[in-house]
DSSP file (Angstrom, degrees, kcal/mol; ACC not computed):
  #  RESIDUE AA STRUCTURE BP1 BP2  ACC     N-H-->O    O-->H-N    N-H-->O    O-->H-N    TCO  KAPPA ALPHA  PHI   PSI    X-CA   Y-CA   Z-CA
    1    1 A M              0   0    0      0, 0.0     2,-0.0     0, 0.0     7,-0.0   0.000 360.0 360.0 360.0 152.0    2.9   -5.6   15.7
    2    2 A T        -     0   0    0      1,-0.1     3,-0.4     0, 0.0    57,-0.0  -0.279 360.0-105.8 -75.9 167.0    0.0   -7.3   17.3
    3    3 A G  S    S+     0   0    0      1,-0.2    -1,-0.1     3,-0.0     0, 0.0   0.772 120.4  53.9 -63.8 -25.9    0.1  -10.8   18.7
    4    4 A R  S    S+     0   0    0      1,-0.1     2,-0.8     2,-0.0    -1,-0.2   0.793  92.9  77.4 -80.0 -29.1   -2.0  -12.0   15.7
    5    5 A E        +     0   0    0     -3,-0.4    -1,-0.1     1,-0.2     5,-0.1  -0.742  50.5 165.8 -87.2 110.5    0.3  -10.5   13.1
    6    6 A R        +     0   0    0     -2,-0.8    -1,-0.2     3,-0.1     2,-0.1   0.463  40.5 104.3-105.2  -4.2    3.4  -12.8   12.8
    7    7 A R  S    S-     0   0    0      1,-0.1     3,-0.1     2,-0.1     4,-0.0  -0.413  72.0-132.5 -74.4 155.2    4.8  -11.5    9.5
    8    8 A R  S    S+     0   0    0      1,-0.2     2,-0.4    -2,-0.1    -1,-0.1   0.702  97.4  48.9 -77.2 -20.3    7.9   -9.3    9.6
    9    9 A V  S    S-     0   0    0     72,-0.0    -1,-0.2     0, 0.0    22,-0.1  -0.986  89.3-125.9-124.2 125.8    6.2   -6.9    7.2
   10   10 A M        -     0   0    0     -2,-0.4    20,-3.6    20,-0.4     2,-0.3  -0.401  23.9-136.4 -69.9 144.2    2.6   -5.7    7.8
   11   11 A R  E     -A   29   0A   0     18,-0.3     2,-0.3    -2,-0.1    18,-0.2  -0.788  20.6-175.1-103.2 147.3    0.1   -6.2    5.0
   12   12 A L  E     -A   28   0A   0     16,-2.4    16,-2.9    -2,-0.3     2,-0.5  -0.863  23.8-121.3-129.0 163.9   -2.4   -3.6    3.8
   13   13 A D  E     -AB  27  55A   0     42,-1.3    42,-3.4    -2,-0.3     2,-0.5  -0.937  23.5-167.7-106.8 134.1   -5.2   -3.7    1.3
   14   14 A V  E     -AB  26  54A   0     12,-3.1    12,-2.7    -2,-0.5     2,-0.7  -0.989   9.8-153.6-121.8 126.6   -5.1   -1.2   -1.6
   15   15 A L  E     -AB  25  53A   0     38,-2.7    38,-1.6    -2,-0.5     2,-0.3  -0.885  20.2-167.4 -99.8 109.5   -8.2   -0.7   -3.8
   16   16 A R  E     -AB  24  52A   0      8,-3.1     8,-3.0    -2,-0.7    36,-0.2  -0.742  16.9-156.7-101.6 146.6   -7.0    0.5   -7.2
   17   17 A Q  E     - B   0  51A   0     34,-2.7    34,-0.7    -2,-0.3     6,-0.2  -0.816  20.5-166.0-120.3  89.2   -9.1    2.0  -10.0
   18   18 A P    >   -     0   0    0      0, 0.0     3,-2.1     0, 0.0    33,-0.0   0.029  43.3 -75.8 -66.5-177.4   -7.2    1.5  -13.3
   19   19 A R  T 3  S+     0   0    0      1,-0.3    -2,-0.0     2,-0.1     0, 0.0   0.737 125.9  59.4 -56.5 -30.9   -8.1    3.2  -16.5
   20   20 A D  T 3  S-     0   0    0      2,-0.2    -1,-0.3     1,-0.1     3,-0.1   0.523 109.8-116.6 -82.1  -2.2  -11.2    1.2  -17.4
   21   21 A G  S <  S+     0   0    0     -3,-2.1     2,-0.3     1,-0.3    -2,-0.1   0.223  73.6 126.0  93.1 -15.7  -12.9    2.2  -14.1
   22   22 A E        -     0   0    0      1,-0.1    -1,-0.3    -5,-0.0     2,-0.2  -0.604  58.1-127.0 -78.9 138.0  -13.2   -1.3  -12.5
   23   23 A C        -     0   0    0     -2,-0.3     2,-0.4    -6,-0.2    -6,-0.2  -0.593  18.7-159.9 -87.2 145.3  -11.7   -1.4   -9.0
   24   24 A E  E     -A   16   0A   0     -8,-3.0    -8,-3.1    -2,-0.2     2,-0.5  -0.993   8.4-146.1-125.1 128.2   -9.1   -4.0   -8.1
   25   25 A L  E     -A   15   0A   0     -2,-0.4     2,-0.4   -10,-0.2   -10,-0.2  -0.841  22.8-177.4 -94.4 126.1   -8.4   -5.0   -4.5
   26   26 A R  E     -A   14   0A   0    -12,-2.7   -12,-3.1    -2,-0.5     2,-0.5  -0.976  23.9-139.3-126.7 136.8   -4.7   -5.9   -3.8
   27   27 A S  E     +A   13   0A   0     -2,-0.4     2,-0.3   -14,-0.2   -14,-0.2  -0.841  34.9 175.0 -90.9 127.7   -3.0   -7.1   -0.7
   28   28 A V  E     -A   12   0A   0    -16,-2.9   -16,-2.4    -2,-0.5     2,-0.5  -0.788  32.6-107.7-129.8 169.7    0.4   -5.3   -0.4
   29   29 A H  E     -AC  11  41A   0     12,-2.6    12,-2.3    -2,-0.3     2,-0.4  -0.892  30.2-129.4-103.3 126.7    3.3   -5.1    2.1
   30   30 A L  E     + C   0  40A   0    -20,-3.6   -20,-0.4    -2,-0.5    10,-0.2  -0.626  34.9 164.0 -75.8 123.9    3.6   -1.9    4.1
   31   31 A L  E     +     0   0A   0      8,-2.9     2,-0.3    -2,-0.4     9,-0.2   0.769  67.7   3.4-105.3 -43.5    7.2   -0.6    3.9
   32   32 A D  E     - C   0  39A   0      7,-1.8     7,-2.2     2,-0.0    -1,-0.4  -0.995  57.8-167.9-145.1 145.6    6.8    3.0    5.1
   33   33 A L  E     + C   0  38A   0     -2,-0.3     5,-0.2     5,-0.2    -3,-0.0  -0.998  17.4 158.1-134.9 131.0    3.9    5.1    6.4
   34   34 A S        -     0   0    0      3,-2.7     3,-0.5    -2,-0.4    -2,-0.0  -0.875  56.9 -95.3-139.7 172.7    3.8    8.8    6.9
   35   35 A P  S    S+     0   0    0      0, 0.0     3,-0.1     0, 0.0    60,-0.0   0.707 124.7  48.8 -63.1 -17.7    1.2   11.6    7.1
   36   36 A L  S    S-     0   0    0      1,-0.2    59,-2.8    58,-0.1     2,-0.3   0.691 123.4 -59.0 -96.5 -21.0    1.7   12.2    3.3
   37   37 A G  E     - D   0  94A   0     -3,-0.5    -3,-2.7    57,-0.3     2,-0.3  -0.990  50.4 -84.9 170.0-165.7    1.5    8.6    2.0
   38   38 A V  E     -CD  33  93A   0     55,-2.2    55,-3.0    -2,-0.3     2,-0.5  -0.933  13.8-143.9-133.8 155.5    2.8    5.0    2.0
   39   39 A R  E     -CD  32  92A   0     -7,-2.2    -8,-2.9    -2,-0.3    -7,-1.8  -0.996  32.6-179.9-116.5 126.1    5.5    3.0    0.3
   40   40 A V  E     -CD  30  91A   0     51,-2.4    51,-2.4    -2,-0.5     2,-0.4  -0.897  24.8-136.7-129.2 153.9    4.3   -0.6   -0.4
   41   41 A A  E     +CD  29  90A   0    -12,-2.3   -12,-2.6    -2,-0.3     2,-0.3  -0.882  34.8 157.3-107.7 143.4    5.7   -3.7   -2.0
   42   42 A H  E     - D   0  89A   0     47,-2.6    47,-2.3    -2,-0.4   -14,-0.1  -0.904  46.6-103.1-157.1 178.6    3.6   -5.8   -4.4
   43   43 A Q  S    S+     0   0    0     -2,-0.3    45,-0.2    44,-0.3    -1,-0.1   0.855  92.2  37.0 -85.7 -38.5    3.6   -8.3   -7.2
   44   44 A E  S    S-     0   0    0     45,-0.1    45,-0.1    43,-0.1     2,-0.1  -0.802  88.4 -94.8-119.5 156.6    3.0   -6.4  -10.4
   45   45 A P        -     0   0    0      0, 0.0     2,-0.3     0, 0.0    46,-0.1  -0.396  36.8-147.0 -68.2 146.0    4.0   -2.9  -11.7
   46   46 A W        -     0   0    0     44,-0.1     2,-0.4    -2,-0.1    44,-0.1  -0.859  14.8-117.5-112.0 150.0    1.5   -0.1  -11.1
   47   47 A R    >   -     0   0    0     -2,-0.3     3,-1.6     1,-0.1    22,-0.2  -0.712  31.8-111.7 -87.7 132.7    1.0    2.9  -13.4
   48   48 A A  T 3  S+     0   0    0     -2,-0.4    22,-0.2     1,-0.2     3,-0.1  -0.351 101.6  31.5 -59.9 141.0    1.7    6.3  -12.0
   49   49 A G  T 3  S+     0   0    0     20,-3.6    -1,-0.2     1,-0.3     2,-0.2   0.253  79.4 143.0  94.5 -11.4   -1.4    8.4  -11.6
   50   50 A V    <   -     0   0    0     -3,-1.6    19,-2.5    19,-0.1    -1,-0.3  -0.444  50.5-126.9 -65.9 130.5   -3.7    5.6  -10.8
   51   51 A V  E     +BE  17  68A   0    -34,-0.7   -34,-2.7    17,-0.2     2,-0.3  -0.565  43.5 153.1 -77.0 139.2   -6.3    6.5   -8.2
   52   52 A C  E     -BE  16  67A   0     15,-2.7    15,-3.0    -2,-0.2     2,-0.4  -0.916  36.4-130.1-152.3 176.1   -6.5    4.2   -5.2
   53   53 A S  E     -BE  15  66A   0    -38,-1.6   -38,-2.7    -2,-0.3     2,-0.5  -0.995  17.5-140.1-137.0 142.9   -7.4    4.0   -1.6
   54   54 A V  E     -BE  14  65A   0     11,-3.0    11,-2.9    -2,-0.4     2,-0.8  -0.888   9.3-150.5-106.3 122.4   -5.3    2.5    1.2
   55   55 A G  E     -BE  13  64A   0    -42,-3.4   -42,-1.3    -2,-0.5     9,-0.2  -0.828  12.1-154.9 -95.5 110.3   -7.0    0.4    3.9
   56   56 A L        -     0   0    0      7,-3.4   -44,-0.1    -2,-0.8     5,-0.0  -0.621  19.8-116.9 -82.2 142.1   -5.2    0.6    7.2
   57   57 A P    > > -     0   0    0      0, 0.0     5,-2.3     0, 0.0     3,-2.2  -0.231  33.7 -96.2 -71.7 167.2   -5.6   -2.3    9.6
   58   58 A P  G > 5S+     0   0    0      0, 0.0     3,-1.7     0, 0.0    -2,-0.1   0.827 123.4  63.1 -53.8 -35.2   -7.2   -1.9   13.0
   59   59 A S  G 3 5S+     0   0    0      1,-0.3    -3,-0.0     2,-0.1     0, 0.0   0.698 109.4  41.7 -66.2 -16.1   -3.8   -1.5   14.7
   60   60 A L  G < 5S-     0   0    0     -3,-2.2    -1,-0.3     3,-0.1     3,-0.2   0.132 137.4 -78.2-115.2  18.1   -3.2    1.6   12.5
   61   61 A G  T < 5 -     0   0    0     -3,-1.7    -2,-0.1     1,-0.1    -5,-0.0   0.381  53.0-105.8 107.2  -3.5   -6.7    3.1   13.0
   62   62 A A      < +     0   0    0     -5,-2.3     2,-0.3     1,-0.2    -1,-0.1   0.887  69.3 152.4  50.3  47.1   -8.8    1.0   10.5
   63   63 A L        -     0   0    0     -6,-0.3    -7,-3.4    -3,-0.2     2,-0.6  -0.746  45.0-143.4-105.0 154.1   -9.1    3.9    8.0
   64   64 A R  E     -E   55   0A   0     -2,-0.3    -9,-0.2    -9,-0.2   -50,-0.0  -0.976  26.1-165.9-113.4 114.6   -9.5    3.9    4.3
   65   65 A L  E     -E   54   0A   0    -11,-2.9   -11,-3.0    -2,-0.6     2,-0.1  -0.874  16.1-127.3-109.7 129.8   -7.4    6.8    2.9
   66   66 A P  E     +E   53   0A   0      0, 0.0    30,-2.4     0, 0.0     2,-0.3  -0.442  44.7 143.2 -72.8 145.3   -7.7    8.1   -0.7
   67   67 A G  E     -EF  52  95A   0    -15,-3.0   -15,-2.7    28,-0.3     2,-0.3  -0.922  38.3-126.1-160.6-174.2   -4.6    8.4   -2.7
   68   68 A R  E     -EF  51  94A   0     26,-1.8    26,-2.4    -2,-0.3     2,-0.3  -0.990  33.0-104.5-147.7 147.1   -2.8    8.1   -6.1
   69   69 A V  E     + F   0  93A   0    -19,-2.5   -20,-3.6    -2,-0.3    24,-0.2  -0.567  34.0 177.6 -72.3 126.5    0.2    6.1   -7.3
   70   70 A V  E     -     0   0A   0     22,-3.3     2,-0.3     1,-0.4    -1,-0.2   0.802  62.7  -7.2 -99.3 -38.6    3.2    8.5   -7.7
   71   71 A W  E     - F   0  92A   0     21,-1.1    21,-2.0   -24,-0.1    -1,-0.4  -0.987  52.1-162.7-155.2 158.0    5.9    6.1   -8.7
   72   72 A T  E     + F   0  91A   0     -2,-0.3     2,-0.3    19,-0.2    19,-0.2  -0.990  14.1 174.4-141.4 141.9    6.7    2.3   -9.1
   73   73 A R  E     - F   0  90A   0     17,-2.5    17,-2.5    -2,-0.3     2,-0.2  -0.989  34.5-106.3-145.7 155.6   10.0    0.6   -9.4
   74   74 A R  E     - F   0  89A   0     -2,-0.3     2,-0.3    15,-0.2    15,-0.3  -0.541  40.6-163.4 -75.0 145.0   11.4   -3.0   -9.6
   75   75 A R        -     0   0    0     13,-2.7     2,-0.2    -2,-0.2    -1,-0.0  -0.922  22.3-106.1-130.8 157.1   13.1   -4.1   -6.4
   76   76 A G        -     0   0    0     -2,-0.3     3,-0.4     1,-0.1     4,-0.0  -0.566  19.7-148.0 -76.6 145.8   15.4   -6.9   -5.4
   77   77 A T  S >  S+     0   0    0     -2,-0.2     3,-1.5     1,-0.2    -1,-0.1   0.476  77.6  93.4 -93.6  -2.4   13.8   -9.7   -3.4
   78   78 A A  T 3  S+     0   0    0      1,-0.3    -1,-0.2     7,-0.0     4,-0.1   0.795  83.2  54.8 -61.9 -27.7   16.9  -10.5   -1.3
   79   79 A R  T 3  S+     0   0    0     -3,-0.4    -1,-0.3     6,-0.1    -2,-0.1   0.582  94.5  87.9 -82.0  -9.4   15.8   -8.1    1.5
   80   80 A L  S <  S-     0   0    0     -3,-1.5     5,-0.1     1,-0.1    -3,-0.0  -0.606  85.8-103.3 -94.8 149.4   12.4   -9.8    1.9
   81   81 A P    >   -     0   0    0      0, 0.0     3,-2.0     0, 0.0     4,-0.1  -0.299  42.4-104.9 -59.6 155.0   11.4  -12.8    4.1
   82   82 A E  G >  S+     0   0    0      1,-0.3     3,-1.3     2,-0.2     4,-0.2   0.844 119.7  56.2 -54.1 -39.8   11.1  -16.0    2.1
   83   83 A E  G 3  S+     0   0    0      1,-0.3    -1,-0.3     2,-0.1     3,-0.2   0.629 109.6  47.7 -71.2 -11.0    7.2  -16.0    2.3
   84   84 A D  G X  S+     0   0    0     -3,-2.0     3,-1.8     1,-0.1    -1,-0.3   0.167  72.1 114.6-113.2  16.8    7.2  -12.5    0.7
   85   85 A Q  T <   +     0   0    0     -3,-1.3    -1,-0.1     1,-0.3    -2,-0.1   0.738  66.4  68.8 -61.9 -23.7    9.6  -13.1   -2.2
   86   86 A E  T 3  S+     0   0    0     -3,-0.2     2,-1.8    -4,-0.2    -1,-0.3   0.654  74.2  91.1 -72.3 -13.3    6.8  -12.5   -4.8
   87   87 A A    <   +     0   0    0     -3,-1.8   -44,-0.3     1,-0.2    -1,-0.2  -0.563  47.2 153.3 -82.6  80.0    6.6   -8.8   -3.9
   88   88 A S        +     0   0    0     -2,-1.8   -13,-2.7   -45,-0.2     2,-0.3   0.344  51.1  59.0 -98.4   6.6    9.1   -7.7   -6.5
   89   89 A Y  E     -DF  42  74A   0    -47,-2.3   -47,-2.6   -15,-0.3     2,-0.3  -0.929  60.9-161.4-126.4 154.8    7.8   -4.1   -7.1
   90   90 A E  E     -DF  41  73A   0    -17,-2.5   -17,-2.5    -2,-0.3     2,-0.3  -0.990   8.6-170.9-134.5 150.2    7.4   -1.2   -4.8
   91   91 A S  E     -DF  40  72A   0    -51,-2.4   -51,-2.4    -2,-0.3     2,-0.5  -0.958  20.8-131.9-137.6 152.4    5.3    2.0   -5.2
   92   92 A G  E     -DF  39  71A   0    -21,-2.0   -22,-3.3    -2,-0.3   -21,-1.1  -0.927  21.1-165.7-103.2 128.2    4.8    5.3   -3.5
   93   93 A V  E     -DF  38  69A   0    -55,-3.0   -55,-2.2    -2,-0.5     2,-0.4  -0.969   7.3-151.8-116.6 121.7    1.2    6.3   -2.9
   94   94 A E  E     -DF  37  68A   0    -26,-2.4   -26,-1.8    -2,-0.5   -57,-0.3  -0.782  19.3-123.5 -92.4 131.1    0.5    9.9   -2.0
   95   95 A F  E     - F   0  67A   0    -59,-2.8     2,-0.3    -2,-0.4   -28,-0.3  -0.503  31.5-166.6 -71.8 143.0   -2.6   10.5    0.1
   96   96 A T        +     0   0    0    -30,-2.4   -59,-0.0    -2,-0.2    -1,-0.0  -0.955  56.6   3.7-131.2 149.9   -5.1   13.0   -1.4
   97   97 A R  S    S-     0   0    0     -2,-0.3     2,-0.2     1,-0.2    -1,-0.1   0.839  76.0-178.8  48.5  46.6   -8.1   14.9   -0.1
   98   98 A L        -     0   0    0     -3,-0.1    -1,-0.2   -33,-0.1     2,-0.1  -0.545  21.7-130.4 -76.4 139.8   -7.7   13.7    3.5
   99   99 A T     >  -     0   0    0     -2,-0.2     4,-2.4     1,-0.1     5,-0.2  -0.352  29.5-103.1 -77.1 168.6  -10.3   15.0    6.0
  100  100 A A  H  > S+     0   0    0      1,-0.2     4,-1.7     2,-0.2    -1,-0.1   0.881 124.4  52.3 -60.7 -38.1   -9.2   16.5    9.3
  101  101 A E  H  4 S+     0   0    0      1,-0.2    -1,-0.2     2,-0.2    -3,-0.0   0.917 109.7  47.7 -64.5 -44.3  -10.1   13.2   11.1
  102  102 A Q  H  4 S+     0   0    0      1,-0.2    -2,-0.2     2,-0.2    -1,-0.2   0.885 110.0  53.1 -65.3 -38.8   -8.0   11.2    8.6
  103  103 A Q  H  <        0   0    0     -4,-2.4    -1,-0.2     1,-0.3    -2,-0.2   0.855 360.0 360.0 -65.2 -34.6   -5.1   13.5    9.0
  104  104 A A     <        0   0    0     -4,-1.7    -1,-0.3    -5,-0.2    -2,-0.2   0.493 360.0 360.0 -67.7 360.0   -5.2   13.2   12.8
């Protein structure tokens, strides 16, 4: 983590486009990152299939990657730092249609 990031869990921005077409920007906690997608913790349940984009911070390349929600589940908050207790759901987001540059 950079000197500026003091949280134990890095935060990302996810731009979701629910069924009515309006986009929602959500700040989430990064749990896992791979070439195929991310696992994130957040406050409210997400619907599988929702199209979104994941904004990576500068320390991870400052990219906005297209994706879709694959699954969501309720999680226990005992594993989270006190300041992050409100993140009681986690979701898997699969990256879609990545360019060669984004894949690199």
